[in-house]
N, C-alpha and C positions, 0 to 999 in steps of 0.2 A: 313318769306318770304321762300319758297323754292331755295336751293342751284342753281345756274346758270352751266349750263352745255357747254363747249366752244364747237363752232361748227367751223369747218373749210371747206371751197369751193374752189374749184383748179379748175378754168377758161381755158375752153380747148383751148381759142384761137377764135379770131373774124375774123374767113378765112374759106373757102368753102375747107374742107378738104378732099382732092382724095379719093375715095373709097379704093384704094389700101394701102392708110396708113391708114384706121380707127382703126384697130385690134392694132397696133403700137402706134398710138396716144393715142388711151385710155387705155391702159397699162400702156403707160408713165405716162399718167395723174393720175390713179390710184396708182405708184410708189410715184408720189408725193405727194399725200393725204395720202398713209401710212407713208410718212417720216413726213410730218408735223403733224402725229398725235403722233408719237414716240417723236419726239423734242418737242412738248405741253407738254405732259404727263411727262418728264422726265425735263424740265425747268421752266417748267409754267411761259412762257415768250413769251407772242405773238409777239413782234417784231423778238426775235430771230428765231421764227418758221417760220416767212413770210420769213427772209431772208434767211433761210437753206433751202426753197422751191423754192424760184426764184433761189437761186446758182442751187439746183439740177436742175432745168426744164433749165437755160441758159448755164449751164456748161457740165452738165452730160448726160442730153438727146441726144440721133442721133439727128444730125439735118436734117436730113428728115422729122423727126417724130417732131419736131418743126414748119420746115415751109413747 
């Protein structure tokens, strides 16, 4: 059986993102995805990865990009 490769999906939100925020929003989502990939590779722990990505999105991304 082939080895499974983990996949990450970062949802960009369920709202109508204003055009003026598209670039910043996408950049923040990309940063969250990169962080998740780094944590998963280092820790090999899906739960820790999800927690770290959520913390990044909720605490570190600028509010204007999140909302």
